[in-house]
TIGU-722955 format. One line per 10 residues: number of its first residue (from 0); their letters; for each residue x, y, z of C-alpha. Coordinates in Angstrom, 2 decimals. Example, Ala and Ser with C-alpha at 12.3 -4.5 7.8 and 13.67 -1.06 7.14 Angstrom:
BEGIN
0	as	12.30:-4.50:7.80  13.67:-1.06:7.14 .
This chain:
BEGIN
0	mqppitigtv	77.47:115.79:116.61  79.69:113.06:118.00  82.87:113.99:119.88  86.30:113.27:118.36  87.62:109.74:118.51  89.83:109.24:121.56  93.57:108.85:120.97  94.52:105.19:121.23  91.17:103.89:120.02  91.39:100.97:117.58 .
10	lqnryriiqi	88.84:101.07:114.74  87.79:97.95:112.83  90.25:95.98:114.99  92.91:97.46:112.73  93.46:101.25:112.79  94.87:102.75:116.00  94.30:106.51:116.28  97.52:108.45:117.00  96.50:112.09:116.73  94.03:114.52:115.15 .
20	lgqggfgrty	95.48:116.15:112.02  92.64:118.59:111.37  89.02:119.38:112.07  86.41:121.51:110.32  82.73:121.78:109.70  82.79:118.89:107.23  84.67:116.36:109.32  87.87:115.38:111.05  91.14:113.89:109.85  93.12:111.49:112.04 .
30	laedqrrfne	96.60:110.04:111.79  96.46:106.31:112.44  98.57:103.16:112.38  97.47:100.24:110.24  98.20:97.30:112.53  97.72:94.85:109.67  100.39:96.56:107.56  103.27:96.64:110.04  101.92:99.82:111.70  102.12:101.77:108.44 .
40	lcaikellst	100.79:105.31:108.83  97.52:106.23:107.16  94.97:109.05:107.25  91.36:108.50:108.29  88.73:111.08:107.32  85.60:111.03:109.44  82.64:112.62:107.63  80.29:114.19:110.15  76.56:113.66:109.83  73.98:115.37:112.02 .
50	vteasaweka	71.04:113.14:111.12  69.46:111.10:113.91  66.34:109.63:112.34  66.65:106.05:111.13  65.39:106.82:107.61  67.72:109.79:107.19  70.66:107.74:108.45  69.96:105.02:105.89  69.94:107.60:103.11  73.19:109.05:104.42 .
60	qelfhreaai	74.76:105.58:104.36  73.59:104.97:100.80  74.92:108.35:99.68  78.23:107.69:101.43  78.78:104.33:99.72  77.75:105.61:96.28  79.71:108.85:96.25  82.79:107.48:98.01  83.19:104.96:95.20  84.23:107.84:92.94 .
70	lyqiehpqvp	87.42:108.30:94.91  88.52:104.72:94.21  88.72:105.52:90.51  91.74:107.73:91.14  94.91:105.74:90.64  97.82:108.12:90.29  101.14:108.11:92.20  100.72:111.82:92.99  97.32:111.39:94.61  96.93:109.69:98.03 .
80	rfrerfeqdq	95.37:106.29:97.41  91.96:105.69:98.97  92.14:102.31:100.71  88.66:101.61:102.03  85.51:102.99:103.63  83.82:101.72:106.76  81.17:102.52:109.33  81.53:102.13:113.07  79.40:103.49:115.89  77.47:105.63:113.37 .
90	rlclvqdyva	80.72:107.14:112.10  81.41:107.25:108.34  85.14:106.99:107.64  87.44:106.97:104.61  90.96:105.52:104.82  93.70:106.85:102.55  97.49:106.98:102.34  99.31:109.42:104.58  101.66:111.83:102.78  104.67:113.01:104.77 .
100	gktyrdllte	105.98:116.40:103.66  105.38:120.14:103.67  102.61:122.00:101.89  103.55:124.66:99.39  101.96:127.17:101.75  104.54:126.21:104.38  107.34:126.33:101.81  106.26:129.78:100.62  106.14:131.05:104.20  109.72:129.85:104.70 .
110	rqainqtfte	110.83:131.66:101.54  109.06:134.86:102.53  110.89:134.84:105.87  114.12:135.47:103.94  112.51:137.80:101.35  112.30:135.16:98.63  109.62:133.49:96.55  109.51:130.62:94.08  111.41:131.10:90.84  109.91:130.85:87.38 .
120	tevlqlmrsl	111.75:127.55:86.83  110.35:126.07:90.02  106.78:127.10:89.23  107.09:125.74:85.69  108.31:122.44:87.09  105.41:122.35:89.55  102.85:122.93:86.79  104.41:120.35:84.47  104.27:117.82:87.31  100.63:118.51:88.31 .
130	lpvlehihsr	99.03:118.91:84.90  99.20:115.15:84.11  97.53:114.52:87.49  94.67:116.84:86.53  94.38:115.19:83.13  94.04:111.83:84.90  91.26:112.87:87.27  89.43:114.95:84.64  89.34:111.94:82.31  87.34:110.16:85.02 .
140	giihrdispe	84.88:113.00:85.39  86.35:114.20:88.70  87.04:117.88:89.38  89.32:118.69:92.30  87.60:122.04:93.06  90.03:123.09:95.81  93.51:123.56:94.34  95.65:125.94:96.40  99.12:125.99:98.04  97.55:124.44:101.16 .
150	niilrdsdtk	96.40:121.38:99.20  99.67:120.59:97.42  102.32:118.71:99.43  105.96:118.34:98.46  106.43:114.69:99.38  109.55:113.93:101.42  110.22:110.52:99.86  110.67:111.66:96.24  110.25:115.49:96.30  107.22:115.31:94.00 .
160	pvlidfgvvk	104.10:117.45:94.45  101.05:115.53:95.64  97.45:116.73:95.27  95.41:116.28:98.47  91.98:117.20:99.95  89.68:116.75:96.99  86.63:118.95:97.01  84.46:115.92:96.26  85.05:114.79:99.85  83.88:118.13:101.18 .
170	elatrlqspd	80.88:118.02:98.87  80.01:114.55:100.11  80.37:115.67:103.71  78.10:118.63:103.01  75.42:116.45:101.49  75.60:114.07:104.45  74.51:116.91:106.73  71.03:116.87:105.12  70.56:113.87:102.81  66.87:114.69:102.23 .
180	stlpittvgk	67.42:118.35:101.39  66.75:119.57:97.87  68.44:122.92:98.43  71.62:123.76:96.46  74.81:122.39:97.95  77.05:124.82:99.77  79.80:126.04:97.46  83.02:124.04:97.74  86.18:125.98:96.96  88.57:128.58:98.27 .
190	lgyspseqmq	87.86:132.27:97.89  90.36:133.88:95.54  91.55:130.60:94.05  88.28:129.20:92.68  86.73:130.91:89.61  83.46:132.83:89.68  81.34:130.08:88.09  82.33:127.75:90.91  81.87:130.23:93.76  78.61:131.75:92.50 .
200	tgqaypssdl	76.73:128.85:90.95  78.59:125.78:92.23  79.39:124.69:88.67  82.90:123.36:88.08  84.67:122.28:84.90  88.19:121.07:84.06  89.02:124.69:83.21  88.00:125.61:86.78  90.87:123.50:88.13  93.23:125.07:85.56 .
210	yalavtaivl	92.16:128.51:86.80  92.95:127.56:90.41  96.33:126.11:89.38  97.24:129.37:87.63  96.27:131.40:90.73  98.48:129.09:92.80  101.34:129.69:90.35  101.19:133.49:90.52  100.89:133.40:94.33  104.08:131.33:94.52 .
220	ltgkepnalf	105.82:133.65:92.03  104.86:136.94:93.71  104.39:135.96:97.33  101.15:137.97:97.27  97.67:136.71:98.11  94.95:136.66:95.40  93.12:139.66:96.83  96.28:141.75:96.30  96.67:140.56:92.70  93.07:140.77:91.45 .
230	dqnqltwnwq	91.37:144.02:90.46  87.74:143.75:91.58  86.66:146.73:89.47  88.24:145.63:86.20  87.94:141.89:86.92  91.54:141.43:85.80  94.72:140.01:87.31  97.59:142.47:87.80  100.26:140.03:88.91  102.91:140.97:86.31 .
240	rwvkvnpqfa	103.68:144.24:88.07  105.22:142.19:90.89  107.31:139.70:88.92  108.86:139.41:85.45  108.65:136.08:83.64  109.06:134.90:80.08  106.36:136.56:77.94  105.20:133.23:76.49  104.81:131.77:79.99  102.90:134.86:81.09 .
250	mvlnrmlnhl	100.59:134.44:78.09  99.80:130.85:79.11  99.05:131.87:82.70  96.83:134.78:81.65  94.76:132.55:79.41  94.29:130.08:82.29  93.15:133.04:84.44  90.51:134.23:82.00  87.23:135.24:83.59  85.15:133.30:81.06 .
260	psdryqsats	85.48:129.49:81.18  85.10:129.29:77.39  88.16:131.52:76.87  90.46:129.36:78.99  92.29:126.19:77.98  89.72:123.41:78.01  92.03:120.60:79.11  95.25:120.04:80.98  96.75:118.52:77.83  96.27:121.83:76.02 .
270	viqalqadqs	98.24:123.62:78.74  101.00:121.02:78.56  101.31:121.58:74.81  101.35:125.35:75.28  104.14:125.09:77.85  106.14:122.83:75.53  105.81:125.41:72.75  106.88:128.07:75.23  109.96:126.07:76.16  110.96:125.53:72.53 .
280	svsapdvsnl	110.62:129.23:71.78  112.79:130.07:74.76  115.48:127.55:73.94  115.64:128.30:70.19  117.92:131.37:70.49  120.33:129.36:72.61  120.74:126.86:69.81  121.38:129.56:67.19  124.06:131.20:69.32  126.24:128.07:69.41 .
290	qtmavgrapn	129.53:128.65:67.61  131.66:126.05:65.88  135.41:126.17:65.45  136.51:125.12:61.96  139.92:123.73:61.18  139.81:125.05:57.65  137.66:127.42:55.64  136.01:126.39:52.42  136.38:128.77:49.50  132.62:129.14:49.18 .
300	pvsppaasnk	129.96:128.69:51.86  128.18:125.37:51.70  124.47:125.84:51.18  121.69:123.76:49.70  121.36:124.41:45.97  118.33:126.39:44.95  115.73:124.72:42.82  116.24:125.59:39.12  114.72:124.56:35.81  117.97:125.02:33.90 .
310	pdpvippsrt	119.59:121.83:32.61  122.82:120.70:34.20  125.91:121.87:32.32  127.44:119.29:30.04  131.18:119.02:29.44  131.99:118.73:25.72  133.03:115.19:24.87  136.01:116.28:22.86  137.57:118.11:25.83  136.93:115.27:28.20 .
320	ssvldnplai	138.38:112.69:25.95  141.41:114.82:25.23  142.29:115.08:28.89  141.67:111.44:29.75  143.53:110.22:26.72  146.69:112.14:27.69  148.92:109.96:29.99  150.92:112.97:31.17  147.73:114.71:32.29  146.63:111.64:34.21 .
330	gaigsavvil	150.03:111.43:35.94  149.92:115.13:36.85  146.46:114.76:38.34  147.54:111.74:40.42  150.60:113.61:41.72  148.47:116.60:42.64  146.04:114.38:44.56  148.89:112.77:46.53  150.43:116.16:47.38  147.12:117.61:48.47 .
340	agfgswalvs	146.38:114.55:50.60  149.74:114.84:52.34  149.30:118.56:52.92  145.79:117.98:54.30  147.04:115.34:56.75  149.84:117.67:57.92  147.36:120.53:58.40  144.95:118.33:60.38  147.67:116.99:62.70  149.12:120.45:63.22 .
350	sirsqsnaps	145.69:121.81:64.11  145.10:119.10:66.73  148.58:119.61:68.25  148.15:123.37:68.37  144.81:122.99:70.21  146.23:120.55:72.78  149.23:122.84:73.46  147.22:126.05:73.61  148.15:128.08:76.75  144.59:129.30:77.42 .
360	etappqtfps	141.10:127.91:76.95  139.96:131.22:75.53  142.69:131.58:72.91  141.26:132.26:69.44  141.14:129.23:67.15  143.72:129.00:64.38  142.52:128.53:60.82  144.14:126.54:58.08  143.28:126.01:54.46  140.69:123.33:54.12 .
370	pvisggttft	142.39:120.08:53.19  140.53:118.67:50.24  140.88:114.98:49.50  139.74:113.35:46.31  136.04:113.84:45.92  136.13:117.32:47.45  135.51:116.21:51.10  136.16:118.98:53.63  137.25:117.95:57.16  136.31:120.05:60.21 .
380	stptptatsd	137.04:119.32:63.83  134.37:118.97:66.54  134.20:122.22:68.53  135.63:122.01:72.04  133.47:123.74:74.66  135.23:126.66:76.26  134.87:127.88:79.80  132.66:130.91:80.24  132.67:133.57:82.91  129.12:132.57:83.95 .
390	epvisnkrlr	130.30:129.34:85.56  130.59:129.75:89.34  133.96:129.40:91.03  133.80:126.58:93.61  136.07:126.76:96.67  136.41:123.61:98.79  137.51:123.98:102.40  137.98:121.49:105.21  135.86:122.22:108.28  137.80:121.70:111.50 .
400	lgasnittve	135.36:121.08:114.33  137.97:120.41:117.02  137.51:118.38:120.17  134.27:120.13:121.11  132.74:119.53:117.63  131.75:123.22:117.49  133.23:125.88:115.25  132.50:129.27:113.68  133.91:130.29:110.30  134.16:133.93:109.23 .
410	dtlkanqiiq	134.57:134.68:105.55  133.25:136.64:102.56  131.15:135.20:99.73  131.12:136.95:96.38  128.80:136.71:93.41  129.50:133.85:91.01  131.19:131.94:93.85  130.29:128.80:95.81  132.07:127.87:99.04  131.86:124.27:100.23 .
420	ytffgqegak	132.87:123.16:103.74  133.41:119.44:104.17  133.49:117.41:107.38  133.16:113.80:108.46  130.00:112.81:110.29  128.84:109.60:111.87  125.45:108.04:111.35  122.98:109.31:113.94  125.00:112.44:114.79  122.94:115.61:115.22 .
430	lttfieqgsg	124.03:118.51:112.98  123.14:122.11:113.77  124.33:124.86:111.43  123.20:128.40:110.70  124.42:131.59:109.03  124.96:134.65:111.18  125.55:138.22:110.00  125.18:137.18:106.37  122.76:138.95:104.05  121.52:136.99:101.06 .
440	illtvldpnq	123.50:133.81:101.83  121.84:130.40:101.74  123.24:127.04:102.78  122.60:123.50:101.55  123.72:120.36:103.42  124.84:117.57:101.07  125.26:113.91:102.01  128.28:111.77:101.01  126.64:111.26:97.59  126.48:115.03:97.09 .
450	qpidnssqqv	122.70:115.02:97.38  120.68:117.17:99.83  119.99:115.31:103.07  116.29:116.23:102.91  114.00:118.98:101.68  114.65:121.15:104.72  118.40:121.23:104.00  118.22:123.03:100.63  118.73:126.78:100.22  118.03:127.71:103.85 .
460	tsyegtlpvs	119.67:129.93:106.46  119.70:127.27:109.18  119.44:123.50:109.42  119.08:121.02:112.24  118.81:117.29:111.65  120.31:113.83:112.07  122.93:112.46:109.68  121.52:109.38:107.89  124.83:107.60:107.17  128.51:107.86:108.07 .
470	grytiqltlv	130.69:109.69:105.56  131.95:113.07:104.40  129.27:115.76:104.32  129.31:119.17:102.65  127.84:122.52:103.68  127.44:124.54:100.48  127.07:128.34:100.62  125.64:130.39:97.75  124.47:133.97:97.24  120.96:134.84:96.14 .
480	tgvaesnynl	120.57:136.55:92.80  121.27:140.26:92.89  123.68:140.26:95.85  127.25:141.09:94.84  129.11:140.29:98.08  128.36:139.45:101.70  130.34:138.77:104.86  129.12:135.91:107.03  129.68:133.80:110.12  128.95:130.10:109.63 .
490	nvalekpvqp	128.23:128.28:112.89  128.46:124.49:112.94  127.89:122.08:115.81  128.00:118.30:115.54  126.66:116.29:118.44  127.98:112.75:118.46  125.41:109.97:118.36  124.47:108.56:121.71  125.37:104.90:121.87  122.56:103.17:123.68 .
500	tptetptpie	123.67:100.79:126.41  122.35:97.37:125.50  120.13:96.10:128.24  119.49:92.42:128.58  115.86:91.63:128.37  115.05:89.67:131.49  113.47:86.31:130.88  110.08:86.41:132.49  109.93:84.00:135.40  106.64:82.33:135.89 .
510	tptpiftetp	105.33:83.20:139.29  104.22:80.00:140.98  100.69:79.92:142.22  100.92:80.06:145.99  99.61:76.94:147.74  97.87:77.79:150.94  98.39:75.19:153.69  96.61:75.15:156.99  98.85:76.44:159.68  98.75:73.95:162.54 .
520	tptetptpie	97.55:75.30:165.82  100.54:75.34:168.14  100.25:72.77:170.95  100.39:74.37:174.31  103.57:73.38:176.02  102.70:72.00:179.44  104.09:73.92:182.31  106.91:71.84:183.74  106.12:70.49:187.18  108.70:71.57:189.62 .
530	tptpifteip	110.45:68.55:191.12  110.38:68.90:194.86  113.74:69.23:196.45  114.35:66.16:198.54  114.41:66.86:202.22  117.25:65.17:203.92  116.70:64.32:207.57  119.79:64.76:209.46  120.56:61.69:211.52  121.95:62.80:214.76 .
540	tptpttgaee	125.46:61.74:215.33  125.89:59.95:218.68  127.84:61.97:221.10  131.10:60.21:221.82  131.96:59.29:225.36  134.98:60.79:226.89  137.96:58.66:226.37  136.18:56.16:224.26  135.28:56.03:220.60  132.26:54.22:219.42 .
550	tfppadvtpq	132.84:51.59:216.84  130.37:50.05:214.40  130.43:46.52:213.33  131.14:45.72:209.70  128.19:45.51:207.35  128.55:41.83:206.99  128.70:41.15:210.70  125.55:40.31:212.39  125.09:42.69:215.20  124.81:41.28:218.65 .
560	pfsgqrn	121.84:42.05:220.68  122.24:45.02:222.86  122.20:44.03:226.48  121.87:47.54:227.72  125.13:47.42:229.47  128.26:49.23:228.53  131.62:47.78:229.13 .
């Protein structure tokens, strides 16, 4: 087996390996940068093959190319897109999109840390979002085979669940271990989540994926693992002792969990329809409980006439003609219509004025006789929705961080109450906030658009992150269901963004190529010859004679010959 690819290695002159995301018996998964797509992140799956013979390697390559083509049929926004396959240095690799987010296993662990699990509404939303994905892959003859909380990611970009780690990849990796083998393939699936037909015989159907999705749902609802929910002796699921859900929803889940594949729903579309029927049955009582406020009351209730075979009553002609032929009767009828119309208008205006001037939203509606205009038309006003006691009371408070940008708020949160602390934050500032000494209190950090900053800032006990934009942010505190009141300490710290000091990029100076010149050999300086000091011969001065001084003739006088005599 080849060692893992070294971090920093560039594959296909394109994909630079950043880190190893996971490793198992079937292969390795790397996080890489696609240098041809502006360093976009991607995932590379290396399928390990132990064959060394040339013939076996050729069969492994053929199997890899044929089976990997199945993955390219999947084109759904909630499935990571498979980009390409390649071989390098006898490594078989698949490239697919990288999904940034948390798995539902991680999310469940976070909930369990504060004694919470997923709600029925959240699990319903998860199933409604994933069932169309299963319908898409099943229509192409692909079975996932490995659905579990570990293989569903809540994507950060749009908070949608994404289905990852298809079992077909693991099956392909298994077959690459021994391409010539005729033995049954090792079972692909997760114990407790995959049904018996898949774990025992390796057979998988669309209903097998529906079974695994239902197990995932009850694990998220109860916070219990499958071995704690399944009775091995009775071969039944006993999850409803741990959580109460709508009976219709429980019926759908139990049918998906049936031991026999033939007794389950046979397609994801069937489950979608069953959940829609469940939703309509749940919402029907809410519609029937709506009350209307009538301005007037008709003498008799308005109801559709019952079907009857009796002929319609006929007014005798003589009576009709007698009334219409009487001018006084016609005048009386006209006057009555005008009076009734005026009275109806007065009643309608009075009703509207009385509602607008009502001292309380819960005051009982006033009733008036139904104004009837010609033709028997009855006017009723549109009911005005009234405030109910179930609506939470929202308290908005200004958060004063002070010069140090750190503060602690002590207060009490009661049931049916939401407390919101607002503060101004700059883009890039680091926010740290957590709840201390508060039982059953959760916080949510909202951006200036009143939307959660990210997935990790919703319904948590602590948050640490960087503010994406400048504006007024909100820390919202709520109580979990079942807690009546709780004291708390809210700690908030806001670290100002560090302004980077712009550094001038030095212009690279071309280093000149040094030119080597021959260093001249220094000429030996001759030793100076010492000039001999001239020797002056002292000319003896003639000794003067006593009483006489010797005189010399001028230079231009010719000396006379010396006679040897002195005068």
